[in-house]
C-alpha positions in Angstrom: -14.3 -13.7 11.5 -13.8 -12.5 7.7 -12.8 -8.6 8.4 -9.7 -7.3 6.3 -7.3 -6.0 8.7 -3.6 -4.0 8.0 -1.5 -2.2 10.0 0.3 0.7 9.3 3.4 2.3 11.3 3.8 6.0 11.3 7.0 7.4 9.0 8.5 8.7 12.1 8.7 5.4 13.9 10.4 3.2 10.9 13.6 3.5 12.3 12.8 1.5 15.4 14.2 -1.6 13.9 13.8 -3.4 17.6 10.2 -2.6 17.6 9.4 -3.3 14.3 10.6 -7.1 14.3 8.0 -7.3 17.4 5.4 -6.1 15.3 5.8 -8.5 12.5 6.2 -11.4 14.4 2.8 -10.2 16.4 1.2 -9.6 13.0 2.2 -12.9 11.7 0.9 -15.0 15.0 -2.8 -14.1 14.6 -2.8 -16.4 11.5 -6.1 -18.8 12.6 -7.0 -16.0 15.4 -10.2 -14.2 15.6 -8.7 -11.1 13.5 -5.9 -12.1 11.5 -3.9 -9.1 10.5 -3.5 -9.5 6.1 -1.2 -6.3 5.3 2.0 -4.6 7.1 2.0 -1.1 5.7 5.1 0.8 6.6 4.3 5.1 6.0 6.8 7.1 4.4 6.6 10.9 4.3 9.3 11.6 2.2 10.8 13.9 4.9 10.9 11.6 8.3 12.1 8.1 9.3 13.4 5.7 7.1 12.9 4.5 3.5 9.9 2.1 3.7 10.7 0.0 0.9 14.1 -0.4 2.0 12.9 -1.4 5.8 10.1 -4.0 4.2 13.0 -5.7 2.5 14.8 -6.0 5.6 11.7 -7.3 7.7 10.6 -9.8 5.2 13.0 -12.5 6.0 11.7 -12.3 9.7 7.9 -12.9 9.0 6.3 -16.1 6.9 2.7 -14.9 6.4 1.9 -10.8 6.5 2.1 -9.0 3.3 4.7 -6.3 3.6 3.3 -3.2 2.0 5.6 -0.3 1.9 4.5 3.4 1.0 6.7 4.5 -1.9 7.0 8.2 -3.0 6.4 8.3 -6.6 6.2 11.9 -7.4 10.0 12.7 -7.3 11.3 8.9 -7.9 12.1 7.3 -11.1 9.3 4.8 -12.1 11.7 2.0 -13.5 13.5 2.1 -9.9 9.9 2.1 -8.3 9.0 -1.3 -10.6 12.5 -3.2 -9.7 12.6 -2.1 -5.8 9.4 -3.4 -5.3 10.0 -6.4 -7.6 13.1 -7.4 -5.0 10.9 -6.9 -2.2 8.5 -9.6 -3.6 11.8 -11.8 -3.9 12.9 -11.2 -0.6 9.1 -11.7 0.9 8.8 -14.8 -1.3 5.7 -13.6 -2.9 4.4 -11.5 -0.1 4.8 -8.0 -1.0 3.0 -4.9 -2.1 3.1 -1.5 -2.7 1.3 2.1 -1.9 2.2 4.7 -4.1 2.3 8.4 -2.2 2.5 11.8 -3.7 4.1 14.8 -2.6 2.7 18.2 -2.8 4.9 20.1 -0.8 7.4 22.4 -2.3 9.7 21.1 0.3 9.8 17.8 -1.5 10.6 19.3 -4.6 13.4 21.5 -3.5 14.9 18.4 -1.9 15.1 16.5 -5.3 15.5 19.3 -7.5 14.1 18.2 -10.4 10.7 19.8 -10.9 8.5 22.1 -9.2 5.5 21.2 -7.0 2.4 20.5 -8.2 -1.4 20.3 -6.7 -3.3 16.6 -5.8 -5.1 16.4 -9.1 -1.7 16.7 -11.4 0.3 14.4 -8.8 -2.3 11.9 -9.0 -2.6 11.5 -12.4 0.6 11.2 -12.5 1.0 8.0 -9.8 -1.6 6.5 -12.5 1.1 6.7 -15.0 4.1 5.4 -12.6 1.6 2.6 -11.8 0.7 1.5 -15.2 4.4 1.7 -16.4 5.8 -0.3 -13.3 2.7 -2.7 -13.7 4.1 -3.3 -17.7 7.9 -3.7 -16.2 6.9 -6.3 -14.0 5.3 -8.4 -16.9 8.4 -7.3 -19.2 9.9 -10.9 -18.2 7.5 -13.9 -18.6 7.3 -16.4 -15.6 9.6 -18.6 -16.9 11.9 -16.6 -18.7 14.8 -17.5 -16.6 16.2 -21.1 -17.9 19.5 -21.0 -16.4 20.3 -23.6 -19.4 24.0 -24.5 -18.5 24.4 -26.5 -22.0 23.9 -23.6 -24.2 25.3 -20.9 -21.6 21.7 -18.8 -21.4 20.6 -17.6 -18.2 17.6 -16.3 -19.7 15.4 -17.4 -23.0 15.2 -14.1 -24.6 12.3 -14.6 -26.6 10.3 -14.3 -23.2 11.9 -10.8 -22.1 9.9 -8.3 -24.1 10.5 -4.7 -24.8 8.6 -1.6 -22.8 8.2 1.7 -24.6 6.0 4.1 -22.1 5.2 7.5 -22.5 3.3 9.3 -19.7 3.0 12.9 -18.4 4.4 14.2 -15.0 2.8 16.5 -12.3 4.3 19.6 -14.4 2.9 18.4 -17.5 5.9 17.5 -19.0 6.1 14.4 -21.2 8.5 11.4 -19.7 9.3 8.0 -20.9 10.4 4.8 -19.7 11.8 2.0 -21.8 12.4 -1.6 -20.8 12.3 -4.5 -20.1 13.5 -4.5 -16.5 16.5 -5.5 -15.2 14.7 -7.2 -12.4 12.6 -10.7 -13.2 9.2 -11.2 -13.1 8.2 -11.1 -9.2 7.2 -14.0 -7.8 3.1 -13.2 -7.6 3.3 -11.6 -11.1 1.4 -8.3 -10.2 1.7 -6.5 -6.6 -1.1 -5.7 -4.9 -1.6 -1.7 -5.1 -3.0 0.1 -1.7 -4.1 3.9 -2.4 -4.7 6.3 0.7 -7.7 7.8 0.0 -8.1 11.3 1.3 -9.7 13.4 -1.3 -11.5 13.3 -4.6 -8.1 13.0 -6.4 -7.0 10.1 -4.4 -9.9 8.7 -4.7 -10.0 9.0 -8.5 -6.8 7.2 -8.8 -7.8 4.3 -6.4 -10.8 3.5 -8.7 -8.2 3.6 -11.3 -5.8 1.2 -10.4 -5.9 0.2 -6.3 -6.5 -3.2 -5.2 -7.2 -1.9 -1.6 -8.4 1.6 -0.7 -7.8 3.3 2.7 -10.6 5.8 3.5 -8.8 8.3 5.9 -11.0 8.5 9.0 -10.3 12.4 8.7 -12.2 12.6 5.4 -15.0 10.2 6.6 -16.2 13.3 8.7 -20.2 13.3 7.2 -22.6 11.2 5.5 -22.3 13.4 2.1 -18.4 13.3 2.2 -18.3 9.8 3.0 -20.8 8.5 0.5 -18.9 11.2 -2.3 -15.6 9.3 -1.5 -16.7 5.9 -1.8 -18.8 6.7 -4.7 -15.6 8.0 -6.5 -13.7 4.7 -5.7 -16.6 2.7 -7.2 -16.6 4.5 -10.7 -13.5 3.2 -11.9 -12.3 -0.5 -13.3 -10.3 -1.1 -10.3 -13.0 -2.0 -8.0 -10.8 -2.5 -4.6 -11.3 -3.6 -1.1 -12.1 -0.7 1.2 -10.8 -0.1 4.6 -11.3 2.7 6.8 -8.5 3.8 8.9 -8.5 3.8 12.3 -5.9 5.6 14.8 -4.4 3.8 17.5 -3.3 5.8 20.6 0.3 5.2 22.3 -1.2 2.3 24.3 -2.8 0.6 21.3 -6.3 1.3 22.1 -9.3 2.9 19.6 -11.3 5.6 20.4 -14.0 3.3 21.5 -11.5 1.0 23.4 -9.5 -2.2 22.8 -9.0 -3.1 19.2 -11.1 -6.1 19.6 -13.0 -8.0 16.7 -16.2 -6.8 18.1 -14.8 -3.1 18.1 -13.8 -3.3 14.7 -16.7 -4.8 13.6 -18.8 -2.1 15.0 -16.6 0.8 13.2 -16.9 -1.1 10.0 -20.9 -1.1 10.3 -21.1 2.5 11.9 -18.9 4.0 8.9 -21.6 2.0 6.3 -24.7 3.0 8.5 -23.5 6.4 8.0 -23.5 6.3 4.3 -26.7 4.3 3.7 -24.9 0.5 3.6 -26.4 -2.3 5.6 -23.3 -4.2 6.5 -19.8 -5.0 5.5 -21.3 -7.9 3.3 -23.3 -5.5 1.7 -20.5 -3.4 0.8 -18.7 -6.1 -1.6 -21.6 -5.1 -4.2 -22.3 -1.3 -3.1 -19.7 0.9 -2.5 -19.2 0.9 1.2 -16.5 0.0 3.9 -15.3 -3.9 4.2 -12.6 -4.0 6.7 -10.1 -1.8 8.8 -6.7 -0.3 8.8 -5.5 0.4 12.4 -3.1 3.4 12.1 -0.3 3.2 14.8 2.1 6.0 16.0 4.6 3.6 16.9 5.4 -0.2 17.1 4.7 -0.6 20.2 1.0 0.7 19.8 0.6 -1.9 17.1 1.7 -4.7 19.3 -0.4 -3.5 22.1 -3.4 -3.5 19.7 -2.6 -7.0 18.2 -2.0 -8.9 21.6 -4.7 -7.4 23.8 -2.9 -4.7 25.5 0.5 -6.0 26.2 3.3 -3.9 24.6 6.8 -5.0 23.3 9.5 -5.9 25.5 
């Protein structure tokens, strides 16, 4: 079945390291099955749990197929560090990394860092677009064959293939920021990492339209036909044209509100979401703005394992 599928782990659960190992092994094992998992998303709310990007790098050598997509808080982090850390994850996972920029509007997050005050959704998502822009420029600042390791001349790189970056953007409080390169990390193996954006309101929908490869429509935002249609249309208006997934909450037992997370149940949820907004099928959704796949939001690693293994929980 060609149903794009992702699994996300809640921020509070990212310290359950042994259980996370079970999740990634179970997700890897779905290859060739009826419902293969493509992306494992580790969520990061900037407050609870562990740093999702660091945990993803730890998980990377323990997997062979799954794409690792950590949420990366970008409102109060330096864009240069976002670029180098995500590129490093791509090396650790041998070309299976992505990233999901998350934004922070809570005053407590701003106070924890102390660089600037909190801002609203429109401002932080506008800034996230600038951050993503310069992150991509830094990834590309090394050409694919810039590393030459030439012992005869004592050169590690061909400096003509490493390019300068001089970027100016606007942060969430309206101040100008600059980032200069090139990156200190070579070009990641996959060149440009796919970007996943969680869509919960108009601001995040516009951001997804601007730069997302995958847009996840939060089920809480899909409360009625008018809201769902508006958000889907907003996602489709920009240049990115992302794959659209619908988030589906799992219980502690790894079940959806409709029962086990089987291919038929998840396909039915996609069809119902599309029917609500006037799209006939997931196949049509690739041409008309609609839902194409599912992201399973798991409260714990055990819930994710149970969902992927037909109800069996991790040992």
